[in-house]
N, CA, C and O atoms as CSV, one atom per row, in Angstrom:
chain,resi,resn,atom,element,x,y,z
A,1,UNK,N,N,113.450,91.177,97.422
A,1,UNK,CA,C,112.035,92.330,98.312
A,1,UNK,C,C,111.130,91.245,98.331
A,1,UNK,O,O,110.829,90.348,97.543
A,2,UNK,N,N,110.807,91.569,99.392
A,2,UNK,CA,C,109.694,90.750,99.878
A,2,UNK,C,C,108.058,91.205,99.087
A,2,UNK,O,O,107.529,92.270,98.769
A,3,UNK,N,N,107.604,89.480,98.994
A,3,UNK,CA,C,106.205,89.958,97.958
A,3,UNK,C,C,105.358,90.741,99.132
A,3,UNK,O,O,105.447,90.646,100.356
A,4,UNK,N,N,104.486,91.563,98.289
A,4,UNK,CA,C,103.041,92.448,99.357
A,4,UNK,C,C,101.845,91.886,99.106
A,4,UNK,O,O,101.291,91.668,98.029
A,5,UNK,N,N,101.439,91.635,100.423
A,5,UNK,CA,C,99.907,91.056,100.141
A,5,UNK,C,C,98.899,92.766,100.098
A,5,UNK,O,O,99.301,93.914,100.289
A,6,UNK,N,N,97.375,92.182,99.733
A,6,UNK,CA,C,96.605,93.019,100.484
A,6,UNK,C,C,96.714,93.294,102.035
A,6,UNK,O,O,97.201,92.381,102.702
A,7,UNK,N,N,96.313,94.462,102.697
A,7,UNK,CA,C,96.846,94.564,103.893
A,7,UNK,C,C,95.146,95.757,103.916
A,7,UNK,O,O,94.534,96.334,103.017
A,8,UNK,N,N,94.948,95.656,105.383
A,8,UNK,CA,C,93.634,96.717,105.681
A,8,UNK,C,C,94.525,98.258,105.975
A,8,UNK,O,O,95.738,98.379,106.147
A,9,UNK,N,N,93.871,98.925,105.968
A,9,UNK,CA,C,93.996,100.504,105.646
A,9,UNK,C,C,94.673,100.684,106.969
A,9,UNK,O,O,95.775,101.227,107.053
A,10,UNK,N,N,94.018,100.232,107.992
A,10,UNK,CA,C,94.613,100.144,109.954
A,10,UNK,C,C,95.785,99.993,109.810
A,10,UNK,O,O,96.535,100.965,109.898
A,11,UNK,N,N,96.284,98.671,109.537
A,11,UNK,CA,C,97.794,97.961,108.991
A,11,UNK,C,C,98.770,99.244,108.791
A,11,UNK,O,O,99.643,99.788,109.467
A,12,UNK,N,N,98.108,99.477,107.364
A,12,UNK,CA,C,99.192,100.501,106.538
A,12,UNK,C,C,99.432,101.876,107.360
A,12,UNK,O,O,100.500,102.486,107.394
A,13,UNK,N,N,98.042,102.304,108.120
A,13,UNK,CA,C,98.115,103.343,109.023
A,13,UNK,C,C,99.043,103.202,110.217
A,13,UNK,O,O,99.645,104.249,110.454
A,14,UNK,N,N,99.280,102.349,110.907
A,14,UNK,CA,C,99.411,101.649,112.076
A,14,UNK,C,C,101.122,101.813,111.564
A,14,UNK,O,O,101.883,102.343,112.373
A,15,UNK,N,N,101.536,101.466,110.561
A,15,UNK,CA,C,103.441,100.958,109.643
A,15,UNK,C,C,103.734,102.814,109.627
A,15,UNK,O,O,104.763,103.352,110.034
A,16,UNK,N,N,102.633,103.459,109.097
A,16,UNK,CA,C,103.472,104.945,108.397
A,16,UNK,C,C,103.485,105.282,109.750
A,16,UNK,O,O,104.639,105.625,110.008
A,17,UNK,N,N,102.615,105.375,110.981
A,17,UNK,CA,C,102.860,106.248,111.853
A,17,UNK,C,C,104.186,105.683,112.784
A,17,UNK,O,O,104.700,106.515,113.532
A,18,UNK,N,N,104.716,104.398,112.765
A,18,UNK,CA,C,105.588,104.166,113.666
A,18,UNK,C,C,107.002,104.730,112.576
A,18,UNK,O,O,108.094,105.133,112.974
A,19,UNK,N,N,106.501,104.583,111.023
A,19,UNK,CA,C,107.718,105.365,110.336
A,19,UNK,C,C,107.967,107.011,110.579
A,19,UNK,O,O,108.840,107.690,110.039
A,20,UNK,N,N,106.813,107.523,111.677
A,20,UNK,CA,C,107.198,108.724,111.893
A,20,UNK,C,C,106.151,110.076,111.124
A,20,UNK,O,O,106.363,111.288,111.096
A,21,UNK,N,N,105.066,109.315,110.594
A,21,UNK,CA,C,103.904,110.264,109.639
A,21,UNK,C,C,102.821,110.329,111.021
A,21,UNK,O,O,102.644,109.530,111.941
A,22,UNK,N,N,102.264,111.524,110.734
A,22,UNK,CA,C,101.211,112.101,111.461
A,22,UNK,C,C,99.825,112.323,110.417
A,22,UNK,O,O,99.731,112.823,109.296
A,23,UNK,N,N,98.836,111.718,111.323
A,23,UNK,CA,C,97.746,112.534,110.644
A,23,UNK,C,C,97.191,113.954,110.798
A,23,UNK,O,O,96.810,114.592,111.780
A,24,UNK,N,N,97.276,114.224,109.513
A,24,UNK,CA,C,96.954,115.703,109.448
A,24,UNK,C,C,95.826,116.374,109.085
A,24,UNK,O,O,95.609,117.558,109.342
A,25,UNK,N,N,94.944,115.471,108.358
A,25,UNK,CA,C,93.645,115.665,108.018
A,25,UNK,C,C,92.722,114.471,107.277
A,25,UNK,O,O,93.208,113.743,106.412
A,26,UNK,N,N,91.768,114.399,107.585
A,26,UNK,CA,C,90.823,113.653,106.776
A,26,UNK,C,C,89.834,114.282,105.786
A,26,UNK,O,O,89.420,115.424,105.987
A,27,UNK,N,N,89.436,113.546,104.697
A,27,UNK,CA,C,88.675,114.175,104.217
A,27,UNK,C,C,87.506,112.923,103.574
A,27,UNK,O,O,88.071,112.074,102.885
A,28,UNK,N,N,86.452,112.796,103.684
A,28,UNK,CA,C,85.598,111.878,103.121
A,28,UNK,C,C,86.600,110.477,103.842
A,28,UNK,O,O,87.120,110.573,104.954
A,29,UNK,N,N,86.694,109.480,103.136
A,29,UNK,CA,C,87.292,108.299,103.175
A,29,UNK,C,C,88.997,108.297,103.148
A,29,UNK,O,O,89.537,107.401,103.797
A,30,UNK,N,N,89.707,109.090,102.554
A,30,UNK,CA,C,90.791,109.864,102.705
A,30,UNK,C,C,91.739,110.374,103.577
A,30,UNK,O,O,91.763,111.604,103.544
A,31,UNK,N,N,92.480,109.904,104.297
A,31,UNK,CA,C,93.481,110.280,105.187
A,31,UNK,C,C,95.174,111.246,104.390
A,31,UNK,O,O,95.770,110.995,103.343
A,32,UNK,N,N,95.404,112.139,105.270
A,32,UNK,CA,C,96.414,112.284,104.616
A,32,UNK,C,C,97.559,112.434,105.782
A,32,UNK,O,O,97.262,113.111,106.766
A,33,UNK,N,N,98.596,111.949,105.724
A,33,UNK,CA,C,99.896,111.691,106.805
A,33,UNK,C,C,100.924,112.585,106.488
A,33,UNK,O,O,101.024,112.628,105.261
A,34,UNK,N,N,101.731,113.318,107.036
A,34,UNK,CA,C,102.851,114.060,107.037
A,34,UNK,C,C,104.145,113.381,107.929
A,34,UNK,O,O,103.908,112.662,108.901
A,35,UNK,N,N,105.209,113.618,107.592
A,35,UNK,CA,C,106.358,113.222,107.989
A,35,UNK,C,C,107.003,114.518,108.390
A,35,UNK,O,O,107.152,115.455,107.605
A,36,UNK,N,N,107.449,114.531,109.884
A,36,UNK,CA,C,108.100,115.858,109.933
A,36,UNK,C,C,109.133,116.581,108.740
A,36,UNK,O,O,109.126,117.788,108.498
A,37,UNK,N,N,110.011,115.575,108.061
A,37,UNK,CA,C,110.860,116.069,107.165
A,37,UNK,C,C,110.329,116.652,105.665
A,37,UNK,O,O,111.041,116.991,104.720
A,38,UNK,N,N,108.540,116.661,105.764
A,38,UNK,CA,C,107.604,117.453,104.862
A,38,UNK,C,C,107.191,115.955,103.780
A,38,UNK,O,O,106.464,116.101,102.797
A,39,UNK,N,N,107.603,114.993,104.044
A,39,UNK,CA,C,106.799,114.235,102.951
A,39,UNK,C,C,105.521,114.052,103.112
A,39,UNK,O,O,105.155,113.912,104.279
A,40,UNK,N,N,104.489,113.998,102.046
A,40,UNK,CA,C,103.164,113.740,102.414
A,40,UNK,C,C,102.524,112.599,101.953
A,40,UNK,O,O,102.842,112.375,100.785
A,41,UNK,N,N,101.643,111.679,102.474
A,41,UNK,CA,C,101.291,110.747,101.757
A,41,UNK,C,C,99.642,110.343,102.246
A,41,UNK,O,O,99.307,110.434,103.427
A,42,UNK,N,N,98.753,109.921,101.238
A,42,UNK,CA,C,97.611,109.744,101.149
A,42,UNK,C,C,96.993,108.539,101.392
A,42,UNK,O,O,97.109,107.789,100.423
A,43,UNK,N,N,96.349,108.038,102.361
A,43,UNK,CA,C,95.904,106.516,102.304
A,43,UNK,C,C,94.055,106.338,102.411
A,43,UNK,O,O,93.408,107.012,103.213
A,44,UNK,N,N,93.624,105.665,101.781
A,44,UNK,CA,C,92.479,105.846,101.657
A,44,UNK,C,C,91.998,104.872,103.092
A,44,UNK,O,O,92.689,104.093,103.748
A,45,UNK,N,N,90.803,105.196,103.235
A,45,UNK,CA,C,90.062,104.477,104.839
A,45,UNK,C,C,89.665,103.360,103.860
A,45,UNK,O,O,88.477,103.619,103.668
A,46,UNK,N,N,89.849,102.673,103.397
A,46,UNK,CA,C,88.923,101.614,103.024
A,46,UNK,C,C,89.478,99.900,103.382
A,46,UNK,O,O,90.660,99.555,103.407
A,47,UNK,N,N,88.342,99.041,103.624
A,47,UNK,CA,C,88.275,97.739,104.265
A,47,UNK,C,C,89.783,97.534,103.904
A,47,UNK,O,O,90.598,97.614,104.823
A,48,UNK,N,N,90.197,97.287,102.684
A,48,UNK,CA,C,91.186,96.905,102.145
A,48,UNK,C,C,92.052,97.359,101.294
A,48,UNK,O,O,91.546,98.070,100.426
A,49,UNK,N,N,93.122,97.216,101.228
A,49,UNK,CA,C,94.116,97.975,100.049
A,49,UNK,C,C,95.042,97.514,99.178
A,49,UNK,O,O,96.073,97.315,99.821
A,50,UNK,N,N,95.167,97.288,98.217
A,50,UNK,CA,C,95.599,96.162,97.205
A,50,UNK,C,C,96.922,96.048,97.160
A,50,UNK,O,O,97.421,96.608,98.136
A,51,UNK,N,N,97.803,95.508,96.367
A,51,UNK,CA,C,99.141,95.661,96.327
A,51,UNK,C,C,99.468,96.701,95.878
A,51,UNK,O,O,100.248,97.443,96.476
A,52,UNK,N,N,98.621,97.161,94.013
A,52,UNK,CA,C,99.513,98.196,93.568
A,52,UNK,C,C,99.048,99.554,94.278
A,52,UNK,O,O,99.530,100.595,93.832
A,53,UNK,N,N,98.263,99.616,95.210
A,53,UNK,CA,C,97.849,101.431,95.636
A,53,UNK,C,C,98.685,101.167,96.920
A,53,UNK,O,O,99.010,102.222,97.465
A,54,UNK,N,N,99.118,100.056,97.545
A,54,UNK,CA,C,100.040,99.761,98.580
A,54,UNK,C,C,101.391,100.038,98.251
A,54,UNK,O,O,102.159,100.585,99.042
A,55,UNK,N,N,101.817,99.549,96.695
A,55,UNK,CA,C,103.394,100.065,95.932
A,55,UNK,C,C,103.357,101.394,96.346
A,55,UNK,O,O,104.161,101.924,97.113
A,56,UNK,N,N,102.035,102.110,95.608
A,56,UNK,CA,C,102.479,103.317,95.287
A,56,UNK,C,C,102.393,104.103,96.869
A,56,UNK,O,O,102.986,105.180,96.940
A,57,UNK,N,N,101.816,103.698,97.885
A,57,UNK,CA,C,101.499,104.426,99.283
A,57,UNK,C,C,103.049,104.454,99.751
A,57,UNK,O,O,103.558,105.499,100.154
A,58,UNK,N,N,103.881,103.039,99.656
A,58,UNK,CA,C,105.057,103.363,100.054
A,58,UNK,C,C,106.372,103.963,99.260
A,58,UNK,O,O,107.447,104.283,99.767
A,59,UNK,N,N,105.923,104.035,97.641
A,59,UNK,CA,C,107.196,104.833,97.325
A,59,UNK,C,C,106.534,106.053,97.685
A,59,UNK,O,O,107.333,106.483,98.517
A,60,UNK,N,N,105.481,107.023,97.610
A,60,UNK,CA,C,105.084,108.261,98.665
A,60,UNK,C,C,106.042,108.262,99.458
A,60,UNK,O,O,107.039,108.960,99.276
A,61,UNK,N,N,105.899,107.556,100.362
A,61,UNK,CA,C,106.464,107.401,101.653
A,61,UNK,C,C,107.951,107.641,101.799
A,61,UNK,O,O,108.536,108.079,102.789
A,62,UNK,N,N,108.546,107.209,100.420
A,62,UNK,CA,C,109.957,107.315,100.695
A,62,UNK,C,C,110.732,105.706,101.459
A,62,UNK,O,O,111.897,105.465,101.777
A,63,UNK,N,N,109.640,104.977,101.527
A,63,UNK,CA,C,110.106,103.663,102.409
A,63,UNK,C,C,110.368,103.003,100.921
A,63,UNK,O,O,109.914,103.157,99.787
A,64,UNK,N,N,111.642,101.945,101.752
A,64,UNK,CA,C,111.721,100.707,100.743
A,64,UNK,C,C,110.269,99.270,101.109
A,64,UNK,O,O,109.447,99.363,102.020
A,65,UNK,N,N,110.334,98.427,100.389
A,65,UNK,CA,C,108.854,97.616,100.749
A,65,UNK,C,C,109.492,96.692,101.923
A,65,UNK,O,O,108.601,96.355,102.704
A,66,UNK,N,N,110.740,96.191,102.275
A,66,UNK,CA,C,111.416,95.584,102.924
A,66,UNK,C,C,111.370,96.362,104.358
A,66,UNK,O,O,111.200,95.603,105.312
A,67,UNK,N,N,111.493,97.754,104.673
A,67,UNK,CA,C,111.397,98.642,105.203
A,67,UNK,C,C,110.057,98.799,106.125
A,67,UNK,O,O,109.917,98.776,107.348
A,68,UNK,N,N,109.213,98.951,105.154
A,68,UNK,CA,C,107.627,98.799,105.411
A,68,UNK,C,C,107.154,97.491,106.080
A,68,UNK,O,O,106.410,97.452,107.060
A,69,UNK,N,N,107.567,96.640,105.566
A,69,UNK,CA,C,106.926,95.257,106.174
A,69,UNK,C,C,107.634,95.316,107.101
A,69,UNK,O,O,106.966,95.008,108.087
A,70,UNK,N,N,108.803,95.577,107.414
A,70,UNK,CA,C,109.397,95.576,109.079
A,70,UNK,C,C,108.632,96.122,110.250
A,70,UNK,O,O,108.616,95.661,111.391
A,71,UNK,N,N,107.756,97.581,109.613
A,71,UNK,CA,C,107.080,98.146,110.890
A,71,UNK,C,C,105.727,97.686,110.802
A,71,UNK,O,O,104.935,98.155,111.619
A,72,UNK,N,N,105.276,96.771,109.878
A,72,UNK,CA,C,104.074,96.203,110.429
A,72,UNK,C,C,104.215,95.482,111.966
A,72,UNK,O,O,103.230,94.975,112.502
């Protein structure tokens, strides 16, 4: 498994969109994305997302860390 580093929210959103997720709504500083197979992920629109939260987002998206890093 490759080590994760903190990423900007724009990078995370771009990777999730490449994985097939679409933004379905935004409330405040959080965006909700849905995959056609009904997986749902919430991503904060903050400047930087730390490693712990990034790992949680990847887990919610049901992706491996390596697959997520390929999508970057």
